[in-house]
C-alpha positions as CSV (number, residue, x, y, z in Angstrom):
1,M,-20.3,-16.7,14.1
2,S,-23.1,-17.4,11.8
3,R,-25.5,-15.1,13.6
4,H,-23.1,-12.2,13.4
5,A,-22.1,-12.1,9.7
6,D,-23.5,-13.0,6.4
7,I,-22.6,-16.6,5.4
8,A,-22.5,-17.6,1.8
9,T,-20.6,-19.7,-0.7
10,P,-17.7,-17.5,-1.9
11,P,-18.1,-16.3,-5.5
12,A,-15.8,-17.5,-8.2
13,A,-14.7,-13.9,-8.9
14,P,-15.7,-10.4,-7.9
15,N,-17.7,-8.2,-10.2
16,A,-15.5,-6.2,-12.5
17,A,-15.5,-2.5,-11.7
18,G,-15.3,-1.5,-15.3
19,G,-12.5,0.2,-17.2
20,T,-11.5,2.6,-14.4
21,Q,-8.1,1.1,-14.0
22,S,-7.3,1.2,-17.8
23,L,-8.4,4.8,-17.9
24,E,-6.1,5.7,-15.0
25,R,-3.2,4.0,-16.7
26,A,-3.9,5.7,-20.0
27,I,-3.9,9.1,-18.3
28,A,-0.6,8.2,-16.5
29,L,0.9,7.3,-20.0
30,L,-0.3,10.7,-21.4
31,R,1.3,12.5,-18.5
32,A,4.6,10.6,-19.0
33,V,4.6,11.4,-22.7
34,A,4.0,15.0,-21.9
35,D,6.8,15.0,-19.3
36,A,9.2,13.8,-22.0
37,G,8.8,17.1,-23.9
38,T,9.8,17.6,-27.5
39,D,12.4,14.7,-27.3
40,G,9.6,12.2,-27.0
41,A,9.5,9.0,-24.8
42,R,10.8,5.5,-25.5
43,L,8.4,2.6,-24.8
44,A,10.9,1.3,-22.1
45,D,10.8,4.7,-20.3
46,L,7.0,4.7,-20.4
47,M,6.8,1.2,-19.1
48,A,9.1,2.0,-16.2
49,G,7.6,5.4,-15.5
50,V,4.0,4.1,-15.2
51,G,4.9,0.6,-14.0
52,L,3.3,-1.3,-16.8
53,S,4.3,-4.4,-18.8
54,K,5.2,-4.1,-22.4
55,A,2.0,-5.7,-23.6
56,T,-0.2,-3.4,-21.5
57,A,1.7,-0.2,-22.3
58,H,1.6,-1.0,-26.0
59,R,-2.1,-1.8,-26.0
60,L,-3.0,1.5,-24.3
61,L,-0.7,3.5,-26.5
62,M,-2.3,2.0,-29.6
63,A,-5.7,3.0,-28.3
64,L,-4.5,6.6,-27.6
65,A,-3.0,6.7,-31.1
66,R,-6.3,5.7,-32.7
67,E,-7.9,8.7,-30.9
68,G,-5.1,11.0,-32.0
69,L,-3.9,11.6,-28.5
70,V,-0.4,10.3,-29.1
71,E,1.7,9.4,-32.1
72,Q,4.9,7.5,-32.7
73,D,7.8,8.8,-34.7
74,G,8.6,6.2,-37.3
75,R,12.3,6.9,-37.3
76,S,13.1,7.3,-33.6
77,K,10.3,5.0,-32.3
78,R,9.6,7.6,-29.7
79,Y,6.1,8.7,-28.6
80,H,4.9,12.3,-28.7
81,L,1.6,14.0,-27.9
82,G,-0.8,13.7,-30.8
83,P,-2.4,16.4,-32.9
84,D,-5.9,16.0,-31.4
85,L,-4.5,16.4,-27.8
86,V,-2.6,19.6,-28.9
87,A,-5.9,21.0,-30.3
88,L,-7.7,20.1,-27.0
89,G,-4.9,21.8,-25.1
90,D,-5.2,24.9,-27.1
91,L,-9.0,25.1,-26.4
92,A,-8.4,24.5,-22.7
93,A,-5.7,27.2,-22.7
94,L,-8.1,29.8,-24.2
95,R,-10.5,29.1,-21.3
96,H,-8.1,29.0,-18.5
97,R,-5.4,31.4,-19.7
98,P,-4.7,33.9,-16.9
99,A,-5.2,37.6,-17.4
100,S,-2.3,39.6,-18.8
101,P,0.0,40.5,-15.9
102,T,0.6,44.0,-14.8
103,P,3.9,45.4,-16.3
104,A,6.6,44.7,-13.8
105,L,8.8,47.3,-12.2
106,P,12.5,47.4,-13.4
107,Q,14.7,44.8,-11.6
108,P,18.4,44.7,-10.8
109,P,20.3,42.7,-13.4
110,E,21.1,39.9,-10.9
111,A,17.4,39.5,-10.0
112,A,16.3,39.4,-13.6
113,A,18.9,36.8,-14.3
114,A,17.7,34.6,-11.4
115,A,14.1,35.0,-12.6
116,A,15.0,33.8,-16.0
117,E,16.5,30.5,-14.7
118,P,14.2,27.5,-15.4
119,P,12.6,25.9,-12.4
120,P,14.2,22.7,-11.2
121,V,13.1,19.5,-12.9
122,L,11.0,17.2,-10.8
123,M,13.0,14.0,-11.1
124,V,10.2,11.5,-10.4
125,R,8.0,9.3,-12.5
126,P,4.4,10.4,-12.7
127,S,1.6,9.0,-10.5
128,A,-2.0,8.6,-11.5
129,F,-3.2,8.3,-7.9
130,L,-2.7,11.7,-6.3
131,R,-6.4,12.0,-5.9
132,P,-8.2,15.1,-4.6
133,E,-10.4,12.9,-2.3
134,Y,-7.3,12.0,-0.3
135,R,-6.3,15.7,0.2
136,G,-7.8,18.6,2.0
137,L,-9.3,19.3,5.5
138,S,-12.6,17.4,5.3
139,I,-12.1,13.7,4.3
140,A,-14.8,11.2,5.3
141,L,-12.5,8.2,5.6
142,A,-15.2,5.7,6.5
143,S,-17.0,6.6,3.4
144,L,-13.9,6.2,1.2
145,L,-13.2,2.8,2.8
146,C,-16.7,1.4,3.0
147,D,-19.9,3.4,2.4
148,R,-19.2,4.5,-1.2
149,H,-18.7,0.8,-2.1
150,V,-22.2,0.0,-0.6
151,R,-23.7,2.7,-2.9
152,A,-21.8,1.6,-6.0
153,A,-22.3,-2.2,-5.7
154,D,-25.6,-2.2,-3.8
155,G,-23.8,-3.6,-0.8
156,A,-23.7,-7.2,-2.1
157,R,-20.0,-7.3,-2.7
158,A,-18.0,-9.2,-0.1
159,A,-15.7,-7.1,2.0
160,L,-14.3,-10.1,3.8
161,L,-14.0,-13.9,3.2
162,H,-12.9,-15.4,6.5
163,E,-11.7,-19.0,6.5
164,S,-11.6,-20.9,9.8
165,V,-9.0,-23.5,10.6
166,A,-11.8,-26.1,10.1
167,G,-12.4,-24.8,6.5
168,Q,-15.6,-23.0,7.2
169,T,-16.0,-19.8,5.1
170,T,-17.8,-16.7,6.5
171,E,-18.6,-13.8,4.1
172,L,-19.1,-10.3,5.4
173,S,-20.6,-8.0,2.8
174,F,-19.8,-4.3,2.5
175,A,-23.4,-3.5,3.4
176,R,-23.2,-5.6,6.6
177,L,-19.8,-4.1,7.4
178,A,-21.3,-0.6,7.1
179,H,-24.2,-1.5,9.3
180,D,-22.3,-3.3,12.0
181,S,-19.5,-0.7,12.1
182,A,-22.0,2.1,12.5
183,R,-23.5,0.4,15.5
184,F,-20.1,-0.4,17.1
185,A,-19.1,3.2,16.6
186,T,-21.9,4.1,18.9
187,V,-20.6,1.6,21.5
188,L,-17.1,3.1,21.3
189,A,-18.4,6.7,21.4
190,G,-20.2,5.8,24.7
191,M,-16.8,4.9,26.1
192,G,-15.4,8.3,25.3
193,V,-13.7,7.5,22.0
194,G,-13.6,10.5,19.7
195,Q,-11.6,12.5,17.1
196,G,-7.9,11.6,17.3
197,D,-8.3,9.0,20.1
198,R,-6.2,5.8,19.7
199,V,-8.0,2.5,20.1
200,A,-5.9,-0.7,20.7
201,V,-7.1,-3.7,18.7
202,L,-5.8,-7.0,20.0
203,L,-7.8,-9.4,17.8
204,P,-7.2,-12.4,15.5
205,K,-8.1,-12.1,11.8
206,G,-11.8,-12.1,11.5
207,P,-14.9,-10.0,10.9
208,E,-14.6,-8.3,14.3
209,L,-11.3,-6.8,13.3
210,L,-12.8,-5.1,10.2
211,I,-15.9,-3.9,12.0
212,T,-13.7,-2.4,14.8
213,A,-11.4,-0.6,12.4
214,L,-14.3,0.9,10.4
215,A,-16.1,1.9,13.7
216,I,-12.9,3.7,14.8
217,W,-12.7,5.6,11.5
218,R,-16.3,6.6,11.7
219,L,-15.4,8.4,14.9
220,G,-12.3,10.1,13.5
221,G,-10.1,7.9,15.7
222,V,-6.8,6.1,15.2
223,Y,-6.7,2.3,14.7
224,M,-3.8,0.7,16.6
225,P,-3.3,-3.0,15.8
226,L,-1.5,-5.2,18.4
227,F,0.1,-8.3,17.0
228,T,-1.5,-11.3,18.6
229,T,1.8,-13.0,19.5
230,Y,3.1,-10.0,21.5
231,T,4.0,-10.7,25.1
232,A,2.1,-9.0,27.9
233,S,4.9,-6.6,28.5
234,S,4.9,-5.6,24.8
235,V,1.2,-4.9,25.0
236,A,1.6,-2.9,28.2
237,Y,4.3,-0.8,26.6
238,R,2.3,0.1,23.6
239,L,-0.8,0.9,25.6
240,A,1.1,3.3,27.8
241,D,3.2,4.9,25.0
242,S,0.2,5.5,22.8
243,D,-2.1,6.6,25.6
244,A,-4.8,4.4,24.1
245,R,-8.4,5.4,25.0
246,A,-9.9,1.9,24.8
247,I,-9.1,-1.8,24.0
248,V,-10.9,-4.3,21.8
249,T,-9.9,-7.9,22.3
250,N,-11.2,-11.4,23.0
251,G,-11.3,-13.5,26.1
252,F,-8.2,-15.5,25.2
253,L,-6.0,-12.5,24.4
254,R,-7.3,-10.4,27.2
255,R,-4.9,-12.1,29.6
256,K,-2.2,-10.0,27.9
257,V,-3.8,-6.8,29.0
258,P,-2.2,-5.4,32.2
259,R,-4.1,-6.3,35.4
260,D,-4.0,-2.6,36.5
261,N,-5.6,-1.4,33.2
262,T,-8.1,1.3,33.7
263,R,-9.2,1.7,30.1
264,P,-12.6,0.4,29.0
265,V,-12.3,-3.0,27.4
266,V,-14.6,-4.6,24.8
267,T,-14.3,-8.4,24.6
268,V,-15.6,-10.6,21.8
269,E,-17.9,-13.3,23.3
270,G,-16.5,-16.8,23.3
271,D,-15.8,-19.8,25.4
272,E,-13.4,-17.9,27.8
273,A,-14.8,-16.0,30.7
274,F,-14.0,-12.3,30.4
275,G,-15.1,-10.8,33.7
276,P,-17.9,-8.5,34.7
277,D,-16.1,-5.3,33.8
278,A,-15.8,-6.1,30.0
279,V,-18.3,-4.9,27.4
280,P,-19.5,-7.8,25.2
281,F,-18.8,-7.0,21.6
282,W,-21.7,-8.5,19.7
283,S,-24.4,-8.0,22.4
284,S,-23.5,-4.3,22.8
285,L,-23.3,-3.9,19.0
286,H,-26.8,-5.3,18.4
287,E,-28.3,-3.1,21.2
288,A,-26.8,0.1,19.8
289,V,-28.3,2.6,17.4
290,P,-26.2,3.1,14.3
291,L,-24.1,6.2,14.3
292,A,-25.5,8.5,11.6
293,E,-22.5,10.9,11.2
294,V,-19.2,10.1,9.7
295,A,-16.2,12.1,11.2
296,R,-13.9,14.1,8.9
297,Y,-10.1,14.0,8.8
298,R,-7.5,16.4,7.5
299,E,-5.0,14.9,5.1
300,G,-2.2,15.0,7.7
301,D,-4.3,13.4,10.4
302,A,-3.3,9.9,11.5
303,F,-5.9,7.2,11.1
304,A,-3.6,4.2,12.1
305,L,-0.6,3.8,14.5
306,I,1.7,0.8,13.8
307,Y,4.4,-0.1,16.3
308,T,7.7,-1.7,15.4
309,S,8.5,-5.3,16.4
310,E,9.5,-6.7,19.7
311,S,13.1,-7.0,18.4
312,E,13.5,-3.2,18.8
313,P,15.1,-2.0,22.1
314,T,12.5,0.8,22.2
315,P,9.5,0.1,19.9
316,L,8.6,3.1,17.7
317,G,5.1,4.2,16.8
318,V,4.6,5.0,13.1
319,S,1.5,7.1,12.3
320,L,-0.3,6.6,9.0
321,P,-1.8,9.8,7.7
322,V,-4.8,10.0,5.4
323,K,-2.7,11.4,2.6
324,A,-0.9,8.0,2.5
325,L,-3.9,6.6,0.7
326,S,-2.4,7.9,-2.5
327,G,0.7,5.7,-2.0
328,I,-1.4,2.7,-0.9
329,E,-3.5,2.9,-4.1
330,Q,-0.4,3.4,-6.2
331,Y,1.1,0.2,-4.8
332,M,-2.0,-1.9,-5.0
333,R,-2.7,-1.0,-8.7
334,I,0.9,-0.6,-10.0
335,G,3.2,-2.4,-7.6
336,L,0.9,-5.5,-7.2
337,D,-0.7,-5.1,-10.6
338,L,-4.1,-5.6,-8.9
339,R,-6.7,-5.8,-11.6
340,D,-10.5,-5.5,-11.5
341,D,-11.0,-9.3,-12.0
342,D,-8.3,-10.5,-9.6
343,I,-8.9,-12.6,-6.5
344,Y,-6.4,-11.0,-4.2
345,W,-4.9,-12.6,-1.1
346,N,-2.4,-10.9,1.2
347,M,-1.1,-13.5,3.6
348,A,0.5,-11.0,5.9
349,D,-1.0,-10.6,9.4
350,P,-2.9,-7.3,9.7
351,G,-0.9,-6.6,12.9
352,W,2.2,-6.0,10.7
353,A,2.6,-2.9,8.6
354,Y,2.4,-4.7,5.3
355,G,-0.8,-6.5,6.3
356,A,-2.3,-3.4,7.7
357,Y,-1.5,-1.2,4.7
358,Y,-2.1,-3.6,1.9
359,G,-4.2,-6.4,3.4
360,L,-6.7,-4.3,5.3
361,V,-6.7,-0.6,4.2
362,G,-5.8,-1.3,0.5
363,P,-8.6,-3.7,-0.3
364,L,-11.2,-1.5,1.6
365,L,-10.0,1.5,-0.3
366,L,-10.4,-0.2,-3.7
367,G,-13.7,-1.9,-2.7
368,R,-12.0,-5.3,-3.1
369,T,-12.5,-8.5,-1.0
370,T,-10.1,-9.1,1.9
371,I,-9.3,-12.8,2.6
372,F,-8.4,-13.7,6.2
373,C,-7.3,-17.2,7.1
374,D,-7.4,-18.3,10.8
375,G,-4.8,-20.1,12.9
376,P,-1.1,-20.6,12.7
377,Y,0.5,-20.7,9.2
378,D,0.1,-24.1,7.6
379,V,1.3,-25.0,4.1
380,R,-1.6,-27.4,3.4
381,Q,-4.1,-24.7,4.4
382,G,-2.3,-22.3,2.1
383,Y,-2.6,-24.5,-0.9
384,R,-6.3,-25.2,0.0
385,M,-7.0,-21.5,0.0
386,L,-5.3,-20.9,-3.4
387,T,-7.5,-23.6,-5.0
388,K,-10.7,-23.0,-3.1
389,F,-10.9,-19.3,-3.8
390,G,-9.1,-19.3,-7.2
391,V,-6.6,-16.8,-6.0
392,T,-5.0,-14.9,-9.0
393,N,-2.9,-12.3,-7.2
394,L,-1.0,-13.5,-4.1
395,T,1.5,-11.7,-1.9
396,A,3.5,-13.3,0.9
397,A,6.7,-13.2,2.8
398,P,9.7,-15.2,1.3
399,S,9.6,-17.4,4.5
400,Q,6.1,-18.5,3.6
401,I,7.0,-19.2,0.0
402,R,10.1,-21.1,1.3
403,A,7.8,-23.3,3.3
404,W,5.7,-24.0,0.2
405,H,8.9,-24.8,-1.6
406,G,9.8,-27.4,1.0
407,A,6.4,-29.0,0.7
408,D,6.0,-28.7,-3.1
409,P,3.0,-30.8,-4.0
410,G,3.6,-30.5,-7.8
411,V,0.0,-29.4,-8.5
412,S,0.6,-26.2,-10.5
413,H,-2.2,-27.0,-12.9
414,Q,-4.7,-26.4,-10.0
415,F,-3.6,-22.8,-9.5
416,A,-5.3,-19.8,-11.0
417,L,-2.3,-17.6,-10.0
418,R,-1.5,-14.7,-12.4
419,I,1.1,-12.9,-10.3
420,L,3.1,-13.6,-7.1
421,S,4.7,-10.9,-4.9
422,V,7.0,-11.2,-1.9
423,V,8.2,-8.6,0.6
424,G,10.2,-8.4,3.8
425,E,13.4,-10.4,2.9
426,P,15.9,-10.6,0.1
427,L,14.6,-13.0,-2.6
428,P,17.0,-15.9,-3.1
429,P,17.6,-17.4,-6.5
430,D,16.3,-20.8,-5.5
431,L,12.8,-19.3,-4.7
432,I,12.8,-17.5,-8.0
433,A,13.6,-20.7,-9.9
434,W,10.9,-22.6,-7.9
435,A,8.2,-20.0,-8.5
436,N,9.1,-19.9,-12.3
437,R,9.0,-23.7,-12.5
438,T,6.0,-24.5,-10.3
439,V,3.5,-21.7,-10.5
440,K,4.8,-20.2,-13.8
441,V,3.8,-16.6,-13.0
442,P,5.7,-13.3,-12.8
443,L,7.4,-12.9,-9.4
444,L,7.7,-9.5,-7.8
445,D,10.3,-8.7,-5.1
446,Q,9.6,-5.5,-3.2
447,Y,11.3,-3.2,-0.8
448,G,9.8,-0.8,1.7
449,Q,9.5,0.2,5.4
450,R,6.7,1.0,7.8
451,E,7.6,4.7,7.5
452,T,7.3,4.7,3.7
453,G,5.2,1.8,2.4
454,I,6.7,-0.1,-0.6
455,F,8.7,2.2,-2.8
456,I,11.0,-0.1,-4.8
457,V,9.8,-3.0,-6.9
458,N,11.5,-5.7,-9.0
459,R,10.1,-8.2,-11.5
460,Y,11.2,-11.8,-12.3
461,D,9.1,-12.9,-15.2
462,P,9.3,-16.5,-16.6
463,D,7.5,-15.5,-19.8
464,G,10.1,-12.9,-20.7
465,I,7.6,-10.0,-20.5
466,G,9.8,-7.9,-18.2
467,R,10.0,-4.2,-17.3
468,Y,13.7,-3.9,-18.3
469,E,14.8,-3.1,-21.9
470,S,18.4,-3.2,-23.1
471,D,20.0,-0.3,-24.9
472,G,21.2,-2.6,-27.7
473,A,20.4,-2.0,-31.3
474,D,18.0,-4.9,-31.4
475,G,15.9,-3.5,-28.6
476,A,15.6,-6.9,-27.0
477,E,14.1,-7.1,-23.6
478,S,15.7,-8.7,-20.5
479,A,13.3,-10.9,-18.6
480,Q,15.2,-10.6,-15.4
481,P,16.5,-7.5,-13.6
482,P,20.2,-7.3,-12.9
483,S,21.6,-9.7,-10.3
484,G,21.4,-8.3,-6.8
485,S,19.2,-5.4,-7.7
486,L,16.3,-4.3,-5.5
487,G,14.7,-2.9,-8.6
488,R,13.6,0.6,-9.5
489,P,11.6,3.2,-7.5
490,M,7.8,3.2,-7.7
491,P,6.2,6.1,-9.5
492,G,5.8,9.0,-7.0
493,F,9.2,8.5,-5.4
494,R,12.7,9.7,-6.2
495,V,15.3,7.4,-4.6
496,V,18.9,8.4,-4.3
497,I,22.1,7.1,-2.7
498,L,23.7,9.4,-0.2
499,D,27.4,9.4,0.8
500,P,28.4,9.8,4.5
501,D,28.3,13.6,4.0
502,G,24.8,13.7,2.8
503,R,25.7,14.2,-0.9
504,E,24.0,12.3,-3.7
505,A,26.4,9.6,-4.8
506,P,27.2,9.2,-8.6
507,V,26.3,6.1,-10.6
508,G,28.2,3.2,-9.1
509,G,29.0,5.1,-5.8
510,A,28.0,3.2,-2.6
511,G,26.0,4.8,0.2
512,E,22.8,4.8,2.0
513,I,19.4,4.4,0.3
514,A,17.4,7.7,0.8
515,I,14.2,9.2,-0.5
516,D,14.3,12.7,-1.9
517,V,11.4,14.0,0.1
518,D,11.1,17.3,-1.8
519,H,10.6,15.4,-5.1
520,S,8.6,12.4,-3.8
521,P,4.9,13.4,-3.7
522,L,3.9,10.0,-2.3
523,F,6.2,10.2,0.7
524,W,4.2,10.7,3.9
525,F,6.3,10.0,7.0
526,E,6.8,12.9,9.4
527,S,7.9,11.6,12.8
528,Y,7.8,8.7,15.2
529,A,5.3,9.0,18.1
530,N,7.0,10.2,21.3
531,N,10.6,9.7,19.9
532,P,12.1,12.9,18.4
533,E,15.6,11.5,18.7
534,R,14.9,8.5,16.4
535,T,13.1,10.8,14.1
536,A,16.1,13.0,13.8
537,Q,18.2,10.0,12.9
538,R,16.0,9.4,9.9
539,F,16.6,13.0,8.7
540,R,20.1,13.5,9.9
541,H,21.1,15.3,6.7
542,G,18.1,17.6,6.9
543,R,14.4,17.2,6.0
544,R,15.2,17.0,2.3
545,Y,16.3,13.3,2.6
546,Y,14.7,10.4,4.5
547,L,17.4,7.8,5.4
548,T,16.5,4.1,5.3
549,G,19.5,2.6,7.1
550,D,20.3,0.3,4.1
551,R,23.4,0.5,1.9
552,A,23.3,0.2,-1.9
553,F,24.6,1.6,-5.1
554,L,22.8,2.9,-8.2
555,D,23.6,1.6,-11.7
556,G,23.4,3.4,-15.0
557,D,19.9,2.1,-15.7
558,G,18.4,3.3,-12.5
559,N,18.5,-0.1,-10.7
560,I,19.3,0.0,-6.9
561,H,21.7,-2.8,-5.8
562,Y,21.4,-3.8,-2.1
563,R,24.7,-4.0,-0.1
564,G,23.5,-4.6,3.5
565,R,22.4,-2.7,6.5
566,A,23.9,0.7,7.4
567,S,22.1,0.9,10.7
568,D,18.9,-0.4,12.3
569,A,16.5,0.1,9.3
570,I,13.0,-1.2,10.1
571,Q,11.5,-3.4,7.4
572,M,7.8,-4.1,7.0
573,Q,7.8,-7.8,7.9
574,Q,11.2,-9.1,8.7
575,G,11.8,-10.1,12.3
576,E,8.3,-9.7,13.4
């Protein structure tokens, strides 16, 4: 491996990217204050709306107040837009005010009355991450996920830290990732891979996986990960259903590829013999000329295709469009509270949706280091990784945390953890208690599906700095969300409870969790690949609502309380 990737001692922490994240949060706060109108916004509403802790929201509001951009009413304690912002708004209005409209023709009374009605209120919390670079008809995805970071950080920043079972660390820089992926893109192009083509990637966690994904995106293709524990029949089904153009694997896993396969196969060199018909990964890469051009995507174009697990009677392909990058960034920065100086480790396998979205694409999007750990899951290896790399922001499945709980070494003083997130299963109270006692950090429980990404988040905070504020006169905070609650929707989503007839249930009314598509700018799912019947089940009350298949009820504070499965909802990790 050493001749194929840069090897170095991992740094103690990545270079900070400056105050970009604070600026984005401040802008989101300003938007939330503006959305509150003349009534003003409570601190609790702003915290929930932008997804910030009380300390962070208060610090940013004080900075905005010093600049005259917001002000707090001393009596109501509500925040309003400040006088300086009003003055700036007036100046902007003078420049951008549209020309006076042409006098309208007389209208019937009923038409005039309808025109006078106010537009419907967008019942969704603001998002700071609906970026223009994720929208449009000409998006250079490989530049967003790699090349711009090379220019910004001179290429030295680590794109990957790969830990072998033996404890050897391999570092792949963004510069090397850009160089090798451009060469491998030429290899794939020679096999006929082009815009919109799906490439199956059956690889373990390692530098070859990142290089392959970036090479596919340089060509405008669709990255299709295959989980390494799939059976040969599961691999065969996905290859046929997706009409994959090529396969990238290694000698050991190639035995899962059908014997009658006619697609070109690239195989990573190793100890296993891979036959004369396979293209050697590293040898062909080093012989290739780097591809100079970077393909462009439209915002609705798929760049990844993730299949549901083997437990499904008929696995479903979920296409991830480029516009989903807004939701991925939203979750990374707000849902995971990923900060510029964090060392982030997502333990999920990149063959799963959660690992692909937030362990592969998310770190690349933000220019952060991805950490991959080889081999089957091992508790001792997990603890070694936490201490060796000084991980501050960790996300895992509850089953992994449960394994740590069962082998608790009692060495919490060695951890640098700042926050711990879990996803994929309900979070039992004993794990909450263990995390609060052992690692002493906020614990986030999160809910989502392949089709949506994470869109509900909860917080269990041992220090009492929660996101929930009581309505009592003392204004005291509650450190824990209500018992049995999934939490509240992420900014950018409006989540409702639908009764069996497709009507929004009132507070306390039970029904199925649904996303109001019309009022959820971060929702991106359109359809399953090659399965219109299952797509119709998700939208059986019309395209206005996406149905999750899970039952719940909504309380008066906006918390969603889980009550079980209504159908065969597909979660992001459970059962895979």
